[in-house]
BATIVO-468547 format. One record per atom (N, C-alpha, C): x, y, z. Coordinates in steps of 0.1 Angstrom, whole numbers, padded with zeros to 4 digits, always signed. Example, Ala and Ser with C-alpha at 12.3 -4.5 7.8 and 13.67 -1.06 7.14 Angstrom:
BEGIN
+0132-0057+0078;+0123-0045+0078;+0132-0033+0078;+0128-0022+0071;+0137-0011+0071;+0129+0000+0079;
// end
This chain:
BEGIN
+0219+0260-0791;+0206+0254-0788;+0204+0252-0773;+0194+0258-0767;+0192+0259-0753;+0191+0245-0746;+0185+0236-0753;+0183+0223-0747;+0193+0212-0752;+0204+0216-0757;+0213+0207-0765;+0216+0194-0757;+0219+0196-0744;+0224+0185-0736;+0213+0178-0727;+0200+0182-0729;+0190+0177-0721;+0183+0164-0726;+0186+0160-0738;+0182+0147-0743;+0193+0141-0752;+0191+0129-0754;+0201+0122-0763;+0194+0115-0774;+0201+0114-0785;+0196+0107-0797;+0208+0097-0801;+0206+0084-0799;+0216+0075-0802;+0211+0064-0812;+0221+0059-0820;+0217+0050-0830;+0215+0036-0824;+0205+0029-0829;+0202+0015-0825;+0203+0007-0838;+0214+0000-0840;+0217-0007-0852;+0207-0019-0853;+0203-0025-0842;+0194-0037-0843;+0181-0034-0849;+0176-0022-0847;+0162-0019-0852;+0163-0008-0863;+0175-0004-0867;+0176+0006-0878;+0168+0018-0874;+0171+0023-0862;+0164+0035-0857;+0173+0043-0847;+0168+0054-0843;+0174+0062-0833;+0166+0062-0820;+0173+0061-0808;+0166+0061-0796;+0167+0075-0789;+0155+0080-0786;+0154+0093-0779;+0153+0090-0764;+0160+0098-0756;+0160+0095-0742;+0162+0109-0735;+0154+0111-0724;+0157+0122-0715;+0149+0119-0702;+0152+0127-0692;+0146+0126-0679;+0134+0135-0677;+0124+0131-0670;+0112+0139-0667;+0107+0135-0653;+0098+0143-0648;+0091+0140-0635;+0077+0137-0637;+0072+0126-0631;+0058+0123-0632;+0049+0132-0624;+0036+0128-0623;+0026+0136-0616;+0029+0137-0601;+0037+0128-0595;+0041+0129-0581;+0054+0135-0579;+0061+0140-0589;+0074+0146-0587;+0085+0136-0587;+0082+0124-0591;+0093+0113-0591;+0100+0113-0604;+0113+0113-0604;+0121+0113-0616;+0119+0100-0624;+0117+0101-0637;+0115+0090-0646;+0124+0092-0658;+0126+0081-0666;+0134+0082-0678;+0125+0079-0690;+0124+0088-0700;+0117+0085-0712;+0127+0079-0722;+0124+0068-0728;+0134+0062-0737;+0126+0054-0747;+0125+0060-0760;+0117+0054-0770;+0124+0055-0784;+0120+0046-0793;+0125+0047-0806;+0119+0058-0814;+0126+0065-0822;+0121+0076-0830;+0113+0070-0842;+0114+0057-0844;+0107+0051-0855;+0117+0045-0865;+0114+0033-0871;+0123+0027-0880;+0124+0035-0893;+0137+0037-0897;+0140+0044-0909;+0140+0059-0908;+0138+0065-0896;+0138+0079-0893;+0153+0084-0893;+0156+0095-0900;+0170+0100-0900;+0173+0106-0887;+0186+0108-0885;+0191+0113-0872;+0186+0128-0871;+0186+0135-0882;+0181+0149-0881;+0166+0149-0877;+0158+0140-0883;+0144+0140-0879;+0142+0135-0865;+0151+0126-0860;+0150+0121-0847;+0153+0132-0837;+0163+0140-0841;+0167+0152-0832;+0155+0162-0831;+0149+0164-0843;+0137+0173-0843;+0126+0167-0834;+0123+0154-0835;+0113+0148-0827;+0116+0149-0812;+0129+0146-0809;+0134+0147-0795;+0131+0161-0789;+0135+0171-0797;+0133+0185-0793;+0118+0188-0790;+0110+0184-0799;+0096+0186-0797;+0090+0179-0785;+0094+0167-0783;+0089+0159-0771;+0094+0166-0758;+0107+0170-0758;+0112+0176-0746;+0105+0189-0743;+0103+0197-0753;+0096+0210-0751;+0082+0208-0746;+0075+0198-0752;+0061+0195-0747;+0061+0190-0733;+0071+0182-0729;+0073+0178-0715;+0075+0190-0706;+0083+0199-0710;+0086+0211-0701;+0073+0220-0700;+0066+0221-0710;+0054+0229-0710;+0043+0224-0701;+0040+0211-0702;+0030+0205-0694;+0034+0190-0691;+0041+0188-0680;+0046+0174-0677;+0035+0164-0676;+0023+0167-0670;+0013+0158-0668;+0006+0154-0681;+0004+0164-0689;-0002+0161-0703;+0008+0152-0711;+0021+0155-0709;+0031+0147-0716;+0030+0132-0712;+0030+0130-0699;+0029+0116-0694;+0016+0109-0699;+0005+0117-0699;-0008+0111-0703;-0008+0107-0718;-0001+0115-0726;-0001+0113-0740;+0009+0104-0745;+0022+0105-0740;+0033+0097-0745;+0038+0086-0737;+0035+0086-0724;+0041+0076-0715;+0031+0065-0711;+0019+0070-0705;+0009+0060-0701;+0004+0051-0712;+0001+0057-0724;-0004+0048-0734;+0006+0037-0738;+0019+0040-0737;+0029+0030-0741;+0029+0019-0730;+0028+0023-0717;+0029+0013-0707;+0016+0004-0707;+0005+0010-0710;-0008+0003-0707;-0015-0002-0720;-0010+0002-0732;-0018-0001-0744;-0020-0016-0746;-0011-0024-0740;-0013-0039-0742;-0023-0045-0733;-0028-0038-0724;-0038-0044-0715;-0050-0035-0712;-0061-0041-0711;-0073-0034-0708;-0073-0031-0693;-0080-0020-0689;-0081-0016-0675;-0095-0014-0671;-0103-0025-0670;-0117-0023-0666;-0118-0017-0652;-0126-0007-0650;-0127+0000-0637;-0130-0010-0626;-0139-0020-0628;-0142-0030-0618;-0130-0038-0614;-0121-0042-0623;-0109-0049-0620;-0099-0041-0612;-0098-0028-0616;-0089-0019-0608;-0094-0017-0594;-0107-0015-0593;-0113-0013-0580;-0111-0026-0571;-0112-0038-0576;-0110-0050-0569;-0095-0051-0564;-0086-0047-0573;-0072-0047-0570;-0069-0037-0559;-0075-0025-0560;-0074-0014-0550;-0078-0020-0536;-0089-0027-0536;-0094-0032-0523;-0084-0042-0517;-0080-0051-0526;-0071-0062-0522;-0057-0058-0517;-0052-0048-0525;-0038-0045-0523;-0036-0032-0514;-0046-0024-0513;-0045-0012-0505;-0054-0011-0493;-0067-0013-0496;-0077-0011-0485;-0075-0022-0474;-0074-0035-0479;-0073-0046-0469;-0060-0046-0462;-0050-0039-0467;-0037-0038-0461;-0036-0027-0451;-0042-0015-0455;-0040-0003-0447;-0052+0002-0439;-0063-0003-0441;-0075+0003-0435;-0082-0006-0424;-0089+0000-0415;-0096-0008-0405;-0107-0016-0411;-0112-0026-0404;-0122-0035-0409;-0135-0027-0413;-0139-0017-0404;-0151-0009-0407;-0149-0001-0420;-0137+0005-0422;-0134+0012-0434;-0134+0003-0446;-0129-0009-0445;-0130-0019-0456;-0144-0021-0460;-0153-0023-0450;-0167-0026-0453;-0174-0014-0460;-0170-0002-0456;-0176+0010-0462;-0172+0011-0476;-0159+0009-0479;-0154+0010-0493;-0160-0001-0502;-0161-0013-0496;-0166-0024-0504;-0181-0022-0508;-0189-0017-0498;-0203-0015-0500;-0205-0003-0510;-0197+0007-0509;-0198+0019-0518;-0195+0015-0532;-0184+0006-0534;-0181+0002-0547;-0191-0007-0553;-0196-0017-0545;-0206-0027-0550;-0219-0020-0554;-0224-0011-0545;-0237-0005-0547;-0237+0006-0557;-0226+0014-0557;-0227+0027-0565;-0216+0028-0576;-0204+0027-0572;-0193+0031-0581;-0191+0020-0592;-0190+0008-0589;-0188-0003-0599;-0200-0003-0609;-0213-0003-0604;-0224-0002-0614;-0223+0010-0623;-0217+0021-0619;-0216+0033-0627;-0205+0033-0636;-0193+0028-0632;-0181+0028-0640;-0175+0015-0644;-0180+0004-0638;-0173-0009-0638;-0171-0015-0652;-0181-0012-0661;-0180-0018-0674;-0170-0012-0683;-0166+0001-0680;-0157+0008-0689;-0143+0007-0685;-0134+0013-0693;-0120+0013-0690;-0117+0025-0681;-0108+0023-0672;-0104+0033-0662;-0100+0046-0669;-0093+0044-0680;-0087+0056-0687;-0098+0064-0695;-0110+0058-0696;-0121+0066-0703;-0128+0075-0693;-0126+0074-0680;-0132+0082-0670;-0126+0096-0671;-0134+0106-0674;-0129+0120-0675;-0137+0129-0665;-0132+0141-0663;-0139+0150-0654;-0154+0151-0657;-0158+0153-0670;-0172+0154-0672;-0180+0141-0668;-0173+0130-0669;-0180+0117-0664;-0182+0118-0649;-0172+0123-0642;-0174+0123-0627;-0185+0134-0624;-0184+0145-0631;-0194+0156-0628;-0209+0150-0630;-0210+0142-0641;-0223+0136-0644;-0227+0127-0633;-0218+0119-0628;-0221+0110-0617;-0226+0117-0604;-0219+0128-0601;-0223+0136-0589;-0238+0141-0591;-0241+0147-0603;-0254+0152-0606;-0265+0141-0605;-0261+0129-0611;-0271+0118-0611;-0274+0113-0597;-0264+0112-0588;-0266+0107-0575;-0274+0117-0566;-0272+0130-0569;-0280+0139-0562;-0295+0139-0566;-0297+0136-0579;-0311+0135-0584;-0317+0122-0578;-0309+0112-0575;-0314+0100-0570;-0318+0101-0555;-0314+0112-0549;-0317+0115-0535;-0306+0113-0525;-0294+0110-0529;-0283+0108-0520;-0279+0122-0514;-0275+0122-0502;-0271+0134-0495;-0258+0139-0501;-0256+0152-0499;-0243+0158-0503;-0231+0151-0497;-0232+0148-0484;-0221+0141-0477;-0219+0127-0483;-0229+0120-0486;-0227+0107-0492;-0220+0107-0506;-0225+0117-0514;-0218+0119-0527;-0204+0123-0525;-0201+0131-0516;-0187+0135-0513;-0178+0123-0509;-0184+0114-0502;-0177+0102-0498;-0174+0093-0510;-0184+0092-0519;-0182+0084-0531;-0170+0090-0539;-0170+0103-0541;-0159+0109-0549;-0146+0107-0542;-0146+0107-0529;-0133+0105-0521;-0128+0091-0524;-0136+0081-0524;-0132+0068-0527;-0127+0067-0542;-0135+0073-0551;-0131+0073-0565;-0118+0079-0567;-0115+0090-0560;-0102+0097-0561;-0091+0088-0556;-0094+0081-0545;-0084+0072-0540;-0080+0061-0550;-0090+0056-0557;-0087+0045-0567;-0078+0051-0578;-0081+0063-0582;-0072+0069-0593;-0058+0072-0588;-0057+0076-0575;-0044+0078-0570;-0036+0065-0569;-0043+0055-0566;-0037+0041-0566;-0032+0038-0580;-0041+0040-0590;-0037+0037-0604;-0025+0046-0609;-0025+0058-0604;-0013+0067-0608;+0000+0061-0602;-0001+0056-0590;+0011+0051-0584;+0016+0038-0592;+0006+0031-0598;+0010+0019-0606;+0013+0023-0620;+0013+0036-0623;+0015+0041-0637;+0006+0035-0647;-0007+0033-0643;-0017+0029-0652;-0024+0041-0658;-0025+0052-0651;-0031+0064-0656;-0022+0076-0652;-0024+0087-0659;-0015+0099-0656;-0021+0109-0647;-0035+0109-0647;-0041+0120-0639;-0054+0114-0632;-0059+0122-0623;-0070+0119-0614;-0082+0128-0618;-0092+0123-0625;-0103+0131-0629;-0112+0134-0618;-0111+0127-0607;-0120+0130-0595;-0114+0141-0586;-0102+0145-0589;-0095+0155-0581;-0100+0169-0584;-0105+0177-0575;-0109+0190-0577;-0123+0191-0583;-0131+0180-0583;-0145+0180-0587;-0153+0189-0578;-0162+0197-0584;-0171+0206-0576;-0182+0197-0570;-0182+0197-0557;-0192+0189-0550;-0203+0197-0544;-0215+0191-0542;-0226+0199-0536;-0223+0203-0522;-0227+0214-0518;-0224+0219-0504;-0232+0212-0494;-0226+0208-0483;-0233+0202-0472;-0238+0213-0464;-0251+0215-0464;-0258+0226-0458;-0263+0224-0444;-0264+0211-0440;-0268+0208-0426;-0257+0201-0419;-0259+0199-0406;-0248+0193-0397;-0247+0178-0399;-0258+0172-0404;-0257+0158-0408;-0257+0148-0396;-0262+0153-0384;-0263+0144-0373;-0274+0149-0363;-0279+0140-0355;-0288+0142-0344;-0281+0143-0331;-0286+0151-0322;-0280+0150-0308;-0290+0154-0298;-0287+0149-0285;-0295+0151-0274;-0290+0162-0265;-0298+0172-0261;-0293+0181-0251;-0293+0174-0237;-0290+0182-0227;-0289+0175-0213;-0302+0170-0209;-0313+0177-0211;-0326+0172-0207;-0330+0160-0215;-0328+0160-0228;-0332+0149-0236;-0324+0137-0233;-0311+0139-0230;-0302+0128-0226;-0307+0121-0213;-0312+0130-0204;-0317+0124-0191;-0330+0115-0194;-0338+0120-0203;-0350+0112-0207;-0346+0099-0214;-0335+0100-0222;-0330+0088-0229;-0326+0077-0219;-0318+0082-0209;-0312+0072-0199;-0323+0066-0191;-0333+0075-0187;-0344+0069-0179;-0352+0059-0187;-0354+0061-0200;-0361+0052-0209;-0353+0039-0210;-0341+0039-0212;-0333+0027-0214;-0332+0019-0201;-0332+0026-0190;-0332+0019-0177;-0345+0012-0175;-0356+0018-0180;-0369+0012-0178;-0371+0000-0187;-0366+0001-0199;-0369-0009-0210;-0358-0020-0211;-0345-0016-0210;-0334-0025-0212;-0323-0022-0201;-0326-0025-0189;-0317-0021-0178;-0303-0028-0179;-0303-0040-0185;-0289-0046-0186;-0280-0039-0195;-0285-0030-0204;-0277-0023-0213;-0276-0008-0209;-0281-0005-0197;-0282+0009-0193;-0268+0015-0191;-0258+0007-0186;-0245+0012-0183;-0238+0016-0196;-0240+0007-0206;-0234+0010-0219;-0238+0024-0225;-0251+0026-0225;-0256+0039-0230;-0251+0051-0221;-0251+0049-0208;-0246+0059-0199;-0231+0063-0203;-0223+0053-0204;-0209+0056-0207;-0207+0062-0221;-0216+0058-0230;-0215+0064-0243;-0218+0079-0243;-0229+0083-0235;-0233+0097-0234;-0223+0105-0226;-0216+0099-0216;-0208+0107-0207;-0193+0107-0211;-0189+0098-0221;-0175+0098-0226;-0173+0101-0240;-0184+0100-0248;-0183+0102-0263;-0175+0092-0270;-0173+0080-0264;-0166+0069-0270;-0174+0063-0282;-0167+0059-0292;-0174+0052-0303;-0179+0039-0299;-0189+0034-0306;-0195+0021-0303;-0184+0010-0302;-0176+0009-0313;-0166-0002-0313;-0156+0000-0301;-0153+0012-0297;-0144+0014-0286;-0150+0009-0273;-0163+0012-0271;-0170+0007-0259;-0171-0008-0259;-0174-0014-0270;-0175-0029-0270;-0162-0036-0268;-0151-0029-0271;-0137-0035-0269;-0132-0032-0255;-0139-0024-0247;-0134-0019-0234;-0133-0031-0224;-0121-0031-0217;-0119-0041-0207;-0117-0034-0193;-0119-0041-0182;-0118-0034-0169;-0104-0029-0167;-0094-0035-0173;-0081-0031-0171;-0078-0017-0178;-0087-0013-0187;-0086+0000-0193;-0091+0012-0185;-0098+0008-0174;-0104+0018-0165;-0096+0021-0153;-0093+0033-0150;-0086+0037-0137;-0096+0043-0128;-0098+0037-0116;-0106+0043-0106;-0097+0048-0095;-0096+0061-0094;-0087+0067-0084;-0094+0067-0070;-0086+0069-0060;-0091+0068-0046;-0103+0077-0043;-0102+0090-0048;-0112+0099-0045;-0121+0103-0057;-0119+0096-0068;-0127+0098-0080;-0122+0110-0089;-0113+0118-0084;-0109+0130-0091;-0100+0127-0103;-0094+0115-0103;-0085+0112-0114;-0090+0100-0122;-0103+0097-0121;-0108+0086-0129;-0107+0088-0144;-0103+0078-0151;-0101+0079-0166;-0102+0065-0172;-0106+0066-0185;-0106+0054-0194;-0095+0056-0204;-0087+0046-0206;-0077+0046-0217;-0083+0038-0228;-0086+0045-0239;-0092+0039-0251;-0081+0034-0260;-0080+0021-0260;-0069+0014-0267;-0073+0007-0280;-0085+0001-0280;-0090-0008-0291;-0104-0004-0295;-0107-0011-0306;-0121-0010-0312;-0125-0023-0317;-0137-0027-0315;-0142-0040-0320;-0152-0038-0331;-0150-0045-0342;-0159-0045-0354;-0160-0059-0359;-0173-0064-0360;-0175-0077-0365;-0167-0088-0358;-0166-0086-0345;-0158-0096-0337;-0143-0095-0338;-0138-0085-0346;-0124-0083-0347;-0119-0072-0339;-0109-0074-0331;-0103-0064-0322;-0092-0057-0330;-0093-0044-0330;-0082-0036-0338;-0080-0023-0331;-0071-0015-0337;-0068-0002-0331;-0080+0008-0332;-0079+0019-0325;-0090+0029-0325;-0089+0036-0339;-0099+0043-0342;-0099+0050-0355;-0088+0059-0357;-0083+0066-0346;-0072+0075-0347;-0059+0067-0347;-0059+0054-0344;-0046+0047-0345;-0038+0047-0333;-0042+0055-0322;-0034+0056-0310;-0043+0057-0298;-0038+0053-0286;-0047+0054-0274;-0049+0068-0270;-0060+0070-0263;-0063+0083-0257;-0069+0082-0243;-0067+0092-0235;-0073+0092-0222;-0086+0100-0221;-0096+0094-0215;-0109+0101-0214;-0113+0101-0199;-0113+0112-0193;-0118+0113-0179;-0133+0110-0179;-0138+0105-0168;-0152+0102-0168;-0160+0108-0156;-0173+0109-0158;-0182+0116-0150;-0184+0107-0137;-0188+0114-0126;-0190+0107-0114;-0202+0097-0115;-0211+0100-0124;-0222+0091-0127;-0217+0078-0132;-0207+0079-0141;-0201+0066-0146;-0194+0058-0136;-0187+0065-0127;-0180+0058-0116;-0190+0051-0107;-0201+0057-0104;-0212+0051-0095;-0218+0039-0102;-0219+0039-0115;-0225+0028-0122;-0215+0016-0124;-0202+0019-0126;-0192+0008-0130;-0185+0003-0118;-0181+0011-0108;-0172+0006-0098;-0178-0006-0090;-0191-0006-0087;-0196-0018-0079;-0195-0031-0086;-0195-0031-0099;-0194-0043-0107;-0181-0046-0114;-0170-0039-0109;-0157-0040-0115;-0153-0055-0115;-0147-0059-0127;-0143-0073-0129;-0128-0075-0131;-0124-0086-0135;-0110-0089-0138;-0105-0080-0149;-0092-0077-0149;-0086-0067-0158;-0089-0071-0173;-0089-0084-0176;-0090-0088-0190;-0104-0090-0194;-0113-0089-0185;-0128-0092-0188;-0133-0079-0195;-0143-0082-0204;-0149-0071-0211;-0160-0064-0202;-0160-0051-0203;-0169-0043-0194;-0184-0046-0198;-0186-0046-0211;-0199-0048-0217;-0200-0061-0224;-0204-0071-0217;-0203-0085-0222;-0216-0093-0221;-0217-0104-0228;-0228-0113-0227;-0227-0121-0215;-0236-0130-0212;-0236-0139-0200;-0224-0149-0202;-0220-0151-0214;-0209-0160-0216;-0195-0153-0215;-0195-0140-0213;-0183-0133-0212;-0177-0127-0224;-0184-0130-0236;-0179-0124-0248;-0184-0110-0250;-0177-0102-0257;-0182-0088-0259;-0195-0087-0266;-0203-0076-0262;-0215-0074-0270;-0212-0070-0284;-0221-0071-0293;-0219-0068-0307;-0229-0057-0311;-0226-0051-0322;-0235-0040-0327;-0249-0045-0329;-0251-0057-0334;-0264-0063-0336;-0272-0064-0322;-0265-0068-0312;-0271-0069-0299;-0276-0055-0294;-0268-0045-0296;-0271-0032-0291;-0281-0025-0300;-0283-0029-0312;-0291-0022-0322;-0306-0021-0317;-0311-0032-0312;-0326-0032-0308;-0328-0023-0296;-0320-0024-0285;-0322-0015-0274;-0321+0000-0278;-0312+0003-0287;-0310+0016-0291;-0323+0021-0298;-0328+0013-0307;-0340+0016-0315;-0352+0018-0306;-0354+0009-0296;-0366+0009-0287;-0365+0022-0279;-0353+0025-0274;-0352+0037-0265;-0354+0050-0273;-0349+0051-0285;-0350+0062-0294;-0365+0065-0297;-0372+0054-0300;-0386+0055-0303;-0394+0060-0291;-0390+0055-0279;-0397+0058-0267;-0397+0072-0264;-0386+0079-0267;-0385+0094-0264;-0389+0102-0276;-0394+0096-0286;-0399+0104-0298;-0388+0108-0307;-0377+0101-0307;-0365+0104-0316;-0361+0091-0324;-0370+0086-0332;-0368+0073-0339;-0356+0073-0348;-0351+0085-0353;-0340+0085-0362;-0327+0085-0355;-0327+0086-0342;-0314+0086-0334;-0306+0073-0336;-0293+0075-0338;-0284+0063-0340;-0275+0063-0328;-0268+0051-0326;-0259+0050-0315;-0248+0061-0316;-0243+0063-0328;-0232+0073-0330;-0237+0087-0326;-0250+0090-0326;-0255+0103-0322;-0253+0105-0307;-0251+0095-0299;-0247+0096-0285;-0234+0103-0283;-0225+0099-0292;-0212+0106-0293;-0213+0121-0297;-0222+0123-0307;-0224+0137-0310;-0230+0145-0299;-0239+0138-0291;-0245+0145-0280;-0235+0149-0269;-0226+0140-0266;-0215+0143-0257;-0207+0156-0261;-0203+0156-0274;-0195+0167-0279;-0204+0180-0279;-0216+0179-0284;-0225+0191-0285;-0228+0197-0272;-0230+0189-0262;-0233+0194-0248;-0221+0201-0243;-0209+0196-0245;-0197+0203-0240;-0195+0216-0247;-0197+0217-0260;-0195+0229-0268;-0206+0240-0263;-0218+0235-0261;-0228+0245-0257;-0225+0251-0243;-0218+0243-0235;-0214+0248-0221;-0201+0256-0222;-0196+0259-0234;-0184+0267-0236;-0171+0261-0236;-0170+0247-0236;-0158+0240-0236;-0151+0242-0250;-0138+0245-0250;-0131+0248-0263;-0131+0236-0272;-0131+0239-0285;-0131+0229-0295;-0118+0220-0295;-0107+0226-0291;-0095+0217-0290;-0096+0207-0279;-0102+0211-0268;-0104+0201-0257;-0114+0190-0262;-0124+0194-0268;-0134+0184-0274;-0127+0175-0284;-0118+0181-0292;-0111+0173-0302;-0103+0162-0295;-0096+0165-0284;-0088+0155-0277;-0097+0145-0270;-0108+0149-0265;-0117+0139-0258;-0122+0129-0268;-0126+0134-0280;-0132+0126-0291;-0121+0117-0298;-0108+0122-0297;-0098+0115-0305;-0098+0118-0319;-0102+0130-0323;-0101+0134-0337;-0087+0138-0340;-0082+0133-0351;-0068+0136-0356;-0068+0150-0362;-0079+0155-0368;-0079+0167-0375;-0090+0176-0368;-0086+0189-0365;-0096+0198-0359;-0107+0201-0368;-0105+0199-0381;-0116+0201-0391;-0128+0193-0388;-0126+0180-0383;-0137+0171-0379;-0145+0177-0368;-0138+0183-0358;-0144+0188-0346;-0152+0201-0349;-0148+0208-0360;-0154+0221-0363;-0169+0220-0367;-0173+0207-0369;-0188+0206-0372;-0196+0210-0360;-0190+0211-0348;-0198+0215-0336;-0196+0230-0333;-0188+0237-0342;-0185+0251-0339;-0197+0260-0338;-0207+0257-0346;-0219+0266-0346;-0226+0266-0333;-0223+0257-0324;-0230+0256-0311;-0223+0265-0300;-0211+0270-0303;-0204+0278-0294;-0212+0291-0290;-0215+0293-0277;-0223+0304-0273;-0215+0317-0273;-0219+0326-0282;-0213+0340-0282;-0198+0340-0284;-0192+0330-0291;-0177+0329-0292;-0172+0341-0299;-0178+0345-0310;-0173+0356-0317;-0174+0369-0309;-0186+0371-0303;-0188+0383-0295;-0178+0384-0284;-0175+0373-0277;-0166+0373-0266;-0152+0376-0270;-0148+0371-0282;-0135+0374-0287;-0133+0388-0290;-0142+0395-0297;-0141+0409-0300;-0141+0417-0288;-0149+0413-0277;-0150+0421-0265;-0137+0422-0257;-0128+0413-0260;-0115+0414-0253;-0105+0424-0258;-0108+0429-0270;-0099+0438-0277;-0096+0451-0269;-0084+0454-0266;-0080+0466-0259;-0083+0466-0244;-0086+0454-0239;-0089+0452-0225;-0079+0444-0217;-0068+0441-0224;-0058+0432-0217;-0062+0418-0215;-0072+0414-0223;-0078+0400-0221;-0090+0400-0212;-0093+0411-0206;-0106+0411-0197;-0118+0412-0206;-0128+0404-0204;-0140+0404-0212;-0149+0415-0207;-0153+0424-0216;-0162+0434-0212;-0176+0431-0218;-0187+0436-0212;-0200+0433-0217;-0201+0437-0232;-0207+0428-0240;-0208+0431-0254;-0222+0434-0258;-0224+0446-0263;-0238+0451-0267;-0239+0451-0282;-0249+0445-0287;-0252+0446-0301;-0257+0460-0305;-0252+0464-0317;-0257+0477-0322;-0272+0476-0324;-0278+0487-0321;-0292+0486-0323;-0299+0500-0325;
// end
């Protein structure tokens, strides 16, 4: 018998039954032990037959085995309402491991979308067709492809959390076909439009002009700018080595790490030096502060941003689009995506690739170097 020593069947005199036991690996590759009664009054021969069948089923499809024979035994005594699991996920995972802004995003997405859709049902009743139907419904409601993808990402994280708790055996949100994101999903200002924007903000909200200038010339996130202190800025003697060390981010009055979780150096433009150097303050003071010395908030910045965007005929422009403008202008000028990635503090180059379509003649230039020892020859299109 090929599997003779891979399971055991032992008598349990207390329950008048035989105990079947063998090792298996769960959906994460972690070794577990299956140990169950074959049933009261079942003979040893029948227990051996049952053990063999269970083991063969486990070998054939471990995930299905866990879902059918392990998870129901662990969880059958308790209900698992989706809303309760989501609340536990927020309390025990998101609040412990995620930045304040990410916490707010998760909480809002659950409150407005996911809990109303799944909250009344049991987590174990959510299947792939259920998730597919959710995707279709949200698209019909007018949500963008990117928003729907974000919803499914959070839903998937909840199921991965539940798998680690051994509440469920599989993740029905994993591998779901999502609508394709066909647009770039952001606005940006070219060099000329950025000049108009800065002129407009100087005319309408001069006390916030430096903030918007630094945003456009460094690509820093709003929270990183609001957390900036004078001690984070290095002014070199001749201006050639000027740089900002981005260490923190400010959200809802809470100072925390940057989105990437580690500091980065951002050299800055001579225009930034000219604006900031004359008003340099104490190392611990905030660069962009109220009259009381406290840092500006997103709400304070919101109105100047809206007024200026409207003034230049771009009312849909958001503060974060100033960061997109910084990156897009660099790529249009031929700066490599890896350099842009470092300046923006992206951990994954995939995030920076959203700007790749702006690279001028990158493919043509690459092909033109073939057989030239790296020298770029004029590229003529076939015609």
